[in-house]
Every structure is written in C-alpha cells, then in structure tokens.
RODO-2510 file (C-alpha; in nm, 4 decimals, decimal comma):
residues 393
     n   res          X          Y          Z
     1     m    -1,5591    -2,4395    -1,2344
     2     i    -1,6709    -2,1368    -1,0378
     3     s    -1,6387    -1,7697    -1,1269
     4     v    -1,3643    -1,5418    -1,0016
     5     e    -1,6222    -1,3550    -0,7923
     6     e    -1,7502    -1,6724    -0,6248
     7     a    -1,3959    -1,7932    -0,5617
     8     l    -1,3124    -1,4632    -0,3909
     9     d    -1,6249    -1,4886    -0,1750
    10     r    -1,5279    -1,8384    -0,0642
    11     l    -1,1715    -1,7305    -0,0021
    12     f    -1,2785    -1,4325     0,2107
    13     a    -1,5047    -1,6667     0,4092
    14     l    -1,1931    -1,8576     0,5159
    15     a    -1,0208    -1,5462     0,6494
    16     t    -1,0286    -1,4031     0,9994
    17     v    -0,8733    -1,0725     1,0974
    18     l    -0,5376    -1,1211     1,2659
    19     p    -0,4865    -0,9953     1,6233
    20     t    -0,3357    -0,6542     1,6929
    21     e     0,0020    -0,5683     1,8376
    22     r     0,1555    -0,2429     1,9556
    23     v     0,4645    -0,1230     1,7702
    24     p     0,6777     0,1916     1,7878
    25     l     0,6096     0,4469     1,5188
    26     q     0,9423     0,3875     1,3460
    27     r     0,8370     0,0290     1,2734
    28     a     0,4826     0,1065     1,1608
    29     v     0,5199     0,1967     0,7926
    30     g     0,3255    -0,0446     0,5742
    31     r     0,1377    -0,1849     0,8733
    32     v    -0,2407    -0,1723     0,9030
    33     l    -0,3629     0,0580     1,1783
    34     r    -0,6324    -0,1273     1,3740
    35     v    -0,7075     0,1249     1,6517
    36     s    -0,7669     0,4898     1,5692
    37     a    -0,5025     0,7249     1,7087
    38     s    -0,5771     1,0549     1,8820
    39     a    -0,3686     1,3742     1,8784
    40     t    -0,2325     1,4706     2,2190
    41     r    -0,1431     1,8290     2,1225
    42     d    -0,2383     2,1049     1,8823
    43     q    -0,0487     2,1618     1,5604
    44     p     0,0982     2,4158     1,5669
    45     p     0,0939     2,4152     1,9486
    46     f     0,1179     2,7958     1,9553
    47     p     0,0607     3,0866     1,7138
    48     a     0,3660     3,0604     1,4873
    49     s     0,5315     3,2921     1,2424
    50     a     0,4881     3,1961     0,8775
    51     m     0,7811     3,4125     0,7640
    52     d     1,1149     3,5584     0,8710
    53     g     1,0624     3,9188     0,9823
    54     y     0,9365     4,1165     1,2812
    55     a     0,6382     4,0578     1,5070
    56     v     0,4934     4,4019     1,5827
    57     s     0,2391     4,5436     1,8243
    58     g     0,0312     4,8340     1,7024
    59     e    -0,0863     4,9692     1,3710
    60     a     0,1396     4,8579     1,0863
    61     s     0,1372     5,1082     0,8011
    62     p     0,4058     5,2417     0,5685
    63     g     0,6431     5,4704     0,7608
    64     a     0,5465     5,3379     1,1060
    65     t     0,8380     5,2770     1,3459
    66     f     0,8822     5,0138     1,6174
    67     r     1,1461     4,9480     1,8836
    68     v     1,3070     4,6026     1,8611
    69     v     1,3071     4,4535     2,2128
    70     g     1,4111     4,0931     2,1546
    71     t     1,4106     3,7814     1,9404
    72     s     1,1888     3,4779     1,8950
    73     r     1,3217     3,1750     1,7136
    74     a     1,2303     2,8082     1,6919
    75     g     1,2772     2,6561     2,0337
    76     e     1,3263     2,9895     2,2108
    77     s     1,0287     3,2231     2,2514
    78     f     1,0459     3,5915     2,3450
    79     g     0,8851     3,5298     2,6836
    80     r     0,6640     3,8301     2,7517
    81     t     0,3748     4,0288     2,6068
    82     l     0,4612     4,2959     2,3516
    83     s     0,3634     4,6512     2,4311
    84     a     0,2488     4,9094     2,1766
    85     c     0,5124     5,0136     1,9230
    86     e     0,7399     4,7232     2,0174
    87     a     0,8754     4,4627     1,7781
    88     v     1,0500     4,1273     1,8077
    89     r     1,2857     3,9840     1,5502
    90     i     1,1183     3,6543     1,4557
    91     f     1,1923     3,3554     1,2345
    92     t     0,9720     3,1096     1,0488
    93     g     0,8093     2,8617     1,2859
    94     a     0,8918     3,0599     1,6001
    95     p     0,6249     3,1407     1,8618
    96     v     0,4541     3,4755     1,8027
    97     p     0,4615     3,6787     2,1285
    98     d     0,1379     3,7676     2,3023
    99     g     0,0323     4,1177     2,2053
   100     a     0,1685     4,0931     1,8503
   101     d    -0,0781     4,1959     1,5813
   102     r     0,1107     4,0647     1,2816
   103     v     0,4477     3,9647     1,1389
   104     v     0,6046     4,2037     0,8897
   105     i     0,8343     4,0249     0,6468
   106     q     1,1950     4,1369     0,6588
   107     e     1,1853     4,2598     0,2972
   108     d     0,9294     4,5242     0,4049
   109     v     1,1464     4,6651     0,6856
   110     t     1,4380     4,9052     0,7145
   111     r     1,6348     4,8614     1,0390
   112     d     1,8568     5,1183     1,2077
   113     g     1,9995     4,9866     1,5329
   114     a     1,7045     4,8981     1,7582
   115     t     1,4471     5,0748     1,5404
   116     i     1,2627     4,9400     1,2371
   117     t     1,0665     5,1463     0,9835
   118     l     0,8030     4,9866     0,7622
   119     r     0,8556     5,0412     0,3913
   120     d     0,6035     5,1550     0,1320
   121     s     0,6101     4,8017    -0,0133
   122     l     0,4420     4,6679     0,3012
   123     d     0,1903     4,3903     0,2302
   124     t    -0,1350     4,3305     0,4193
   125     a    -0,0967     3,9660     0,5281
   126     r    -0,0617     3,8789     0,8990
   127     h     0,1836     3,5941     0,8363
   128     i     0,0741     3,4171     1,1540
   129     r    -0,0256     3,0514     1,1664
   130     a    -0,2994     3,0170     1,4260
   131     q    -0,2667     2,7643     1,7051
   132     a    -0,4286     2,4330     1,5969
   133     q    -0,4509     2,5622     1,2382
   134     d    -0,3492     2,2144     1,1164
   135     f    -0,5175     1,9974     1,3818
   136     a    -0,6304     2,0178     1,7436
   137     v    -0,5967     1,7933     2,0463
   138     g    -0,8302     1,4954     2,0082
   139     v    -0,8397     1,4816     1,6287
   140     m    -0,8308     1,1199     1,5108
   141     l    -0,6406     0,9281     1,2476
   142     d    -0,9053     0,6679     1,1743
   143     a    -0,8490     0,2937     1,1473
   144     p    -0,8272     0,0765     0,9506
   145     r    -0,5681     0,2112     0,7127
   146     c    -0,2358     0,1013     0,5727
   147     l     0,0145     0,3434     0,7219
   148     r     0,2165     0,5451     0,4709
   149     p     0,5201     0,7627     0,5477
   150     t     0,2900     1,0672     0,5437
   151     d     0,0701     0,8995     0,8074
   152     l     0,3777     0,8529     1,0273
   153     l     0,4528     1,2221     0,9772
   154     l     0,1062     1,3080     1,1074
   155     l     0,1198     1,0598     1,3973
   156     a     0,4580     1,1896     1,5086
   157     a     0,3280     1,5479     1,5034
   158     m     0,0286     1,4251     1,7072
   159     n     0,2867     1,2999     1,9620
   160     v     0,1731     0,9381     1,9221
   161     p     0,4824     0,7203     1,9779
   162     y     0,3129     0,3792     1,9495
   163     v     0,0299     0,2458     1,7323
   164     d    -0,1884    -0,0649     1,7423
   165     v    -0,1556    -0,2512     1,4142
   166     a    -0,2568    -0,5880     1,2734
   167     r    -0,0037    -0,8622     1,3221
   168     r     0,1802    -0,9314     0,9981
   169     p     0,0427    -1,2450     0,8291
   170     v     0,2954    -1,5268     0,8083
   171     v     0,2899    -1,6880     0,4642
   172     a     0,4630    -2,0206     0,4002
   173     i     0,5472    -2,0506     0,0301
   174     m     0,5866    -2,4012    -0,1044
   175     a     0,7008    -2,4583    -0,4627
   176     t     0,6474    -2,8129    -0,5867
   177     g     0,7840    -3,0216    -0,8720
   178     d     1,0712    -3,2492    -0,9701
   179     e     1,1562    -3,0092    -1,2514
   180     l     1,2480    -2,7173    -1,0230
   181     v     1,5834    -2,5910    -0,8978
   182     e     1,6599    -2,2790    -0,6959
   183     p     1,7934    -1,9638    -0,8661
   184     g     2,1702    -1,9882    -0,8961
   185     e     2,1807    -2,3673    -0,9193
   186     t     2,2795    -2,5467    -1,2387
   187     p     1,9666    -2,7125    -1,3816
   188     r     1,9683    -3,0223    -1,5922
   189     a     1,8428    -2,9920    -1,9464
   190     d     1,4979    -3,1065    -1,8306
   191     q     1,4721    -2,8671    -1,5345
   192     i     1,3647    -2,5041    -1,4853
   193     i     1,4256    -2,2340    -1,2273
   194     a     1,1764    -2,1952    -0,9403
   195     s     1,1073    -1,8290    -1,0143
   196     n     0,7499    -1,8110    -0,8821
   197     a     0,8292    -1,8531    -0,5135
   198     l     1,0797    -1,5676    -0,5111
   199     a     0,8397    -1,3267    -0,6835
   200     l     0,5420    -1,4242    -0,4697
   201     a     0,7500    -1,3804    -0,1539
   202     a     0,8320    -1,0279    -0,2700
   203     m     0,4598    -0,9601    -0,3235
   204     v     0,3816    -1,0877     0,0269
   205     e     0,6480    -0,8682     0,1870
   206     a     0,5399    -0,5614    -0,0125
   207     a     0,1817    -0,6188     0,1060
   208     g     0,2892    -0,6222     0,4715
   209     g     0,3254    -0,9968     0,5278
   210     i     0,6156    -1,2161     0,6357
   211     a     0,7194    -1,4653     0,3671
   212     h     0,8841    -1,7962     0,4541
   213     r     1,0109    -1,9772     0,1468
   214     l     1,0139    -2,3503     0,2132
   215     p     1,2398    -2,6049     0,0415
   216     i     1,1127    -2,7237    -0,2961
   217     a     0,8747    -3,0153    -0,2479
   218     r     0,9275    -3,2995    -0,4935
   219     d     0,6500    -3,4931    -0,6633
   220     t     0,6299    -3,7651    -0,3992
   221     v     0,3861    -3,8090    -0,1148
   222     a     0,6699    -3,8235     0,1378
   223     s     0,8336    -3,5001     0,0178
   224     l     0,5024    -3,3142     0,0025
   225     k     0,4008    -3,4259     0,3511
   226     a     0,7385    -3,3313     0,4955
   227     t     0,7196    -2,9841     0,3408
   228     f     0,3622    -2,9338     0,4609
   229     e     0,4896    -3,0090     0,8124
   230     l     0,7328    -2,7174     0,7778
   231     a     0,4360    -2,4891     0,7035
   232     d     0,2602    -2,5643     1,0323
   233     g     0,1640    -2,2468     1,2166
   234     a     0,1566    -2,0223     0,9109
   235     d    -0,1476    -1,8022     0,8622
   236     l    -0,1450    -1,8797     0,4915
   237     i     0,0111    -2,1755     0,3101
   238     l     0,0778    -2,0841    -0,0502
   239     t     0,1492    -2,3846    -0,2717
   240     i     0,2756    -2,3466    -0,6272
   241     g     0,2072    -2,6162    -0,8840
   242     g     0,0758    -2,9677    -0,8525
   243     a    -0,2876    -2,8590    -0,8302
   244     s    -0,3954    -2,9688    -1,1769
   245     v    -0,5132    -3,3115    -1,2901
   246     g    -0,1910    -3,4665    -1,4226
   247     d    -0,0540    -3,7992    -1,3005
   248     h     0,2107    -3,6218    -1,0938
   249     d    -0,0074    -3,3394    -0,9585
   250     r    -0,0364    -3,4657    -0,6018
   251     v    -0,0589    -3,1466    -0,3935
   252     g    -0,4366    -3,1516    -0,3558
   253     a    -0,4528    -3,5229    -0,2732
   254     v    -0,1772    -3,4991    -0,0117
   255     a    -0,3336    -3,1872     0,1405
   256     c    -0,6677    -3,3714     0,1669
   257     d    -0,4929    -3,6650     0,3357
   258     l    -0,3580    -3,4141     0,5886
   259     g    -0,7075    -3,2772     0,6565
   260     l    -0,7679    -3,0063     0,3972
   261     d    -1,1258    -2,8779     0,4052
   262     r    -1,1442    -2,7713     0,0422
   263     a    -1,3438    -2,4611    -0,0518
   264     f    -1,2936    -2,4849    -0,4291
   265     d    -1,0481    -2,6326    -0,6766
   266     r    -1,1001    -2,4812    -1,0230
   267     i    -1,2045    -2,1390    -1,1460
   268     a    -1,3299    -2,0056    -1,4775
   269     m    -1,0305    -1,7818    -1,5273
   270     r    -0,7507    -1,7450    -1,7788
   271     p    -0,4704    -1,7704    -1,6821
   272     g    -0,5203    -1,9517    -1,3507
   273     k    -0,7806    -2,2249    -1,3934
   274     p    -0,6138    -2,4832    -1,1582
   275     l    -0,6554    -2,2741    -0,8415
   276     m    -0,7684    -2,4299    -0,5133
   277     a    -0,8255    -2,3119    -0,1591
   278     g    -0,9370    -2,4378     0,1784
   279     r    -0,8434    -2,4737     0,5439
   280     l    -0,5630    -2,7006     0,6549
   281     r    -0,4893    -2,7535     1,0255
   282     g    -0,5701    -2,3982     1,1267
   283     s    -0,4126    -2,2316     0,8220
   284     i    -0,5665    -2,1032     0,5022
   285     m    -0,4267    -2,2905     0,2043
   286     l    -0,4197    -2,1302    -0,1393
   287     g    -0,2947    -2,3528    -0,4189
   288     l    -0,1651    -2,1542    -0,7154
   289     p    -0,0898    -2,2842    -1,0644
   290     g     0,2718    -2,3740    -1,1364
   291     n     0,2866    -2,1657    -1,4513
   292     p     0,4813    -1,8479    -1,3534
   293     v     0,2469    -1,5996    -1,5193
   294     s    -0,0632    -1,7801    -1,3917
   295     s     0,0679    -1,7846    -1,0367
   296     m     0,1527    -1,4137    -1,0433
   297     v    -0,1823    -1,3142    -1,1919
   298     c    -0,3608    -1,5237    -0,9276
   299     g    -0,1392    -1,3594    -0,6684
   300     h    -0,2751    -1,0191    -0,7687
   301     v    -0,6365    -1,1316    -0,8054
   302     f    -0,6621    -1,3618    -0,5013
   303     m    -0,3613    -1,3579    -0,2683
   304     l    -0,3258    -0,9835    -0,2175
   305     p    -0,6979    -0,9224    -0,1451
   306     l    -0,6869    -1,2160     0,0980
   307     l    -0,3881    -1,0683     0,2841
   308     r    -0,5587    -0,7291     0,3039
   309     s    -0,8695    -0,8953     0,4464
   310     m    -0,6606    -1,0790     0,7076
   311     m    -0,5051    -0,7493     0,8155
   312     g    -0,8443    -0,5863     0,8630
   313     l    -0,8800    -0,3821     0,5450
   314     g    -1,2048    -0,5522     0,4468
   315     a    -1,3073    -0,8270     0,2065
   316     h    -1,2664    -0,6392    -0,1204
   317     p    -1,1508    -0,7557    -0,4627
   318     a    -0,8476    -0,5908    -0,6162
   319     e    -0,9229    -0,2353    -0,7283
   320     t    -1,0377    -0,2056    -1,0882
   321     r    -1,0421     0,1034    -1,3041
   322     r    -1,2245     0,2106    -1,6174
   323     g    -1,0518     0,2755    -1,9465
   324     v    -1,0869     0,2305    -2,3190
   325     l    -0,9467    -0,0348    -2,5499
   326     g    -0,6444     0,0612    -2,7539
   327     v    -0,6983    -0,2070    -3,0207
   328     d    -0,9711    -0,4361    -3,1510
   329     v    -1,0014    -0,7674    -2,9605
   330     g    -1,1816    -1,0902    -3,0421
   331     p    -1,4275    -1,2871    -2,8240
   332     a    -1,3094    -1,3727    -2,4715
   333     g    -1,4157    -1,7392    -2,4572
   334     p    -1,5798    -1,9307    -2,1707
   335     r    -1,3454    -1,8037    -1,8973
   336     a    -1,2700    -1,4539    -1,7696
   337     h    -0,9456    -1,3448    -1,9326
   338     y    -0,6898    -1,1300    -1,7489
   339     m    -0,4771    -0,9960    -2,0335
   340     r    -0,1380    -0,8359    -1,9830
   341     a    -0,1526    -0,4804    -2,1134
   342     t     0,0029    -0,1354    -2,1211
   343     v    -0,1745     0,1827    -2,0122
   344     h    -0,1442     0,5184    -2,1864
   345     h    -0,2730     0,8278    -2,0046
   346     g    -0,3664     1,0903    -2,2581
   347     g    -0,6343     1,3534    -2,2768
   348     g    -0,9330     1,1322    -2,1886
   349     s    -0,9864     0,7919    -2,0341
   350     p    -0,6747     0,5738    -1,9942
   351     c    -0,6069     0,3733    -2,3107
   352     v    -0,5413     0,0066    -2,2302
   353     t    -0,3686    -0,2006    -2,4966
   354     p    -0,3213    -0,5754    -2,4506
   355     f    -0,0061    -0,7400    -2,5795
   356     d    -0,0413    -0,9456    -2,8956
   357     r     0,1101    -1,2470    -2,7206
   358     q    -0,0885    -1,3674    -2,4179
   359     d     0,0632    -1,7165    -2,3744
   360     s     0,0782    -1,7728    -1,9980
   361     a     0,4345    -1,9049    -2,0266
   362     l     0,5717    -1,5636    -2,1354
   363     i     0,7255    -1,4062    -1,8261
   364     s     0,8865    -1,1257    -2,0266
   365     v     0,5437    -1,0069    -2,1401
   366     l     0,4274    -0,9904    -1,7784
   367     t     0,7374    -0,7908    -1,6865
   368     g     0,6513    -0,5372    -1,9568
   369     a     0,2878    -0,5119    -1,8497
   370     e     0,1475    -0,2265    -1,6431
   371     a    -0,2015    -0,3676    -1,6009
   372     l    -0,4355    -0,6598    -1,6489
   373     l    -0,7177    -0,5953    -1,8944
   374     i    -1,0223    -0,7835    -1,7616
   375     r    -1,2408    -0,9557    -2,0197
   376     p    -1,5560    -1,1130    -1,8706
   377     a    -1,6363    -1,4713    -1,9599
   378     r    -1,8084    -1,4997    -2,2995
   379     d    -1,7496    -1,1326    -2,3693
   380     g    -1,7969    -1,0654    -2,7394
   381     a    -1,5535    -0,9036    -2,9791
   382     r    -1,4839    -0,5389    -2,9036
   383     l    -1,3557    -0,2502    -3,1095
   384     a    -1,0862    -0,0044    -3,0148
   385     g    -1,2329     0,2740    -2,8021
   386     a    -1,4804     0,0475    -2,6193
   387     d    -1,5087     0,0860    -2,2427
   388     i    -1,3246    -0,1824    -2,0449
   389     d    -1,2139    -0,2616    -1,6892
   390     y    -0,8538    -0,3115    -1,5865
   391     m    -0,6405    -0,3456    -1,2745
   392     m    -0,2967    -0,1965    -1,2279
   393     l    -0,0022    -0,4224    -1,1521
***
C-alpha cells in the first residue's frame, strides 16, 4: 500500500491540462479561465454622481445660490460645460458635467423654480466617483481561476463578451456489480441501489465536468468489457466497485486485459483502501471502492483534485484547515483515517467533532457530516482540544 500523498502524486502525473475553448460570458460560470482577460474600458467610464442632487460650479457654502440649467441622468448627460453659479439636476450614476466642482445632495438644497439655495446642513463631501475609480482600461482578470458570478460581473463591466476557458472534462461513470439496481427499480432481497454513481455524477457536474453515467456493468468479463467500450473517449473513466481482491472483483483484471497501465492499486487510507488508477486507451482510469461512503470520500480526496488539475488549476490536494478536537479519540491505526465530523465555529479555532459511528457503510452519517477529520497513519491517541487537520465537505 502507498500513502495518500504518494497516490495523489501518481494520479497528478497521469493528468494533462485540457485544451481551451472560447465561450460567451453567459455560459462561463463555473468554468476555469485559462487566458487572462483585459478591460476594454474604464469603470466608471466617466466621472459619475454618487448621489441624487445637484452638480454645481463654484464655491458651495451654506446660503449660496445656483441657477439650474439642465438635467443629467443615467444614459443622458447634460452635454456642455457648466459655468460659474450654474447647477444641473443629477441622479446617482449619471455623468457629472465638465466644470462641476461637486454634487450637493438633494437633502441639502432648497429649490425655488430654477434657483437652488444651499442649506446650513450642507456636508463637505464631493459625491463624485472619479473616472476609472474601480478599474482602468487594460486591468487584467488573471488566469487560471474558476469563474464565479462575481467574476462574470467584473468581466461584463470590462466589456469582455467571450472568455477562453478549459474544456469541461468528460467523466464516464461505471458502477459494477450483480447486486446493483438503478434508483426507482424494485430490487430483489439480495440487491441494493446503485447510489454511488448518482452522487459522484453530481460531484463531477458541480466541479465543472460533464458526467456520463453508463449502464451498470455486471460481474462478468463480457459485461465489463462492453461497458468499458462505452467509456471510450472520456477524459476520465470512473469505475465503482470490483477493485478489491474478492473472487468476483474483476474490474482491475479486465481493465488490464484492455491495456490499463496501472499506476497504483491500494492505498493506506480508511475508508478507501481498494483504490486504483492508471491510463487506459488515452483516458485516465480511477477505480473507486464500491462502498458508498468510501467512494464518496475518495471522490473528495482524489477525484476532485484530479479534475481541478485537468482544468488547469494546478496539482494540489484538497484544501485542509486547522482546528481543534471536540472529543478525545483513540489511536488511528496503520492507515490514514478520514473521519466524518461536524464543525462548530465559536470564539477560537473551529471545533471538529467526529461522529461516534465511523462504519464506512453508514451513508446517513456522511450526510450529516460537514467535514472529514484527518488522522495520520499511526497517529496516537489525542485529547479534546488538540490541534488537528480537517477538510470541508
């Protein structure tokens, strides 16, 4: 068995960054920007009013009067330079006329026909947003980055209608086993629901990939080979189950018959020991355990970092954080243990409390978990309050 860290290194070595494609901005959320984008205009593109009120030319002091000569509103500027003692009715976001010294908020003005008088309550702020106050022509939104809605907001304001992003990785998901039926079917007494594939597909899509769920492959060489054929062309083939050492665990053997160049096949991790990976006919193959909790934990620890690497975000393990133990825990054993846990944010470091029950068959415990508490292999017993590492789910 190899360590989690070595397995990740070998997995990243299999990955190549996917090619880029140009997409319109409205289709770019969640995609990985591969080419930095440059602003084509200033923001704001002109000096703009920060308040509703009057743009005035000349000294603004309590009791001063100005003649109102026009209006400036969003999308319709005043159109000429203000002269001394002139004012323009102006609204938030509207262009400030040339010659204006400041904007007086409407609460500080008394108006009588075309004349305004500044009140004693007059403040001292200019209420003008300078041109390019936010950003100037040529400022860059740097790649690589996963584009969020706020990034699209910025890109749109930069007048960038298209962006160059990584192609979405295509992931073929292949559940295996005679015991499996699809959700909604009526299982026999000796069968279970194929829940893993559905959840892993959701993880792939949330991470920016395209998930193709293949038909369940049965525990025969013919069925496995036929399903592998359906995965041809995928960037990543994700198999579920059949990677252990039982008499009916044939996924690894069939994959090797089809040309799998295996990178590893077991890791010192709990849950998730029967994990394998390699290259198969131009695709990366990642073989996950069939146990639902094990497959999901391995999805977080291995699959998601692999997808991020393929999209150009770098070869980095899943983000870990530092917290403190909420309860006493015993020794970790010979394998790294990823324990389902809750996280409480109080006055100091986050308090991470593992569930009492850590059996890898307990899906309901995983559903209630917020994080995975990471216990290194052969870690000794620890008391509540000890520093620990964890990763959010």
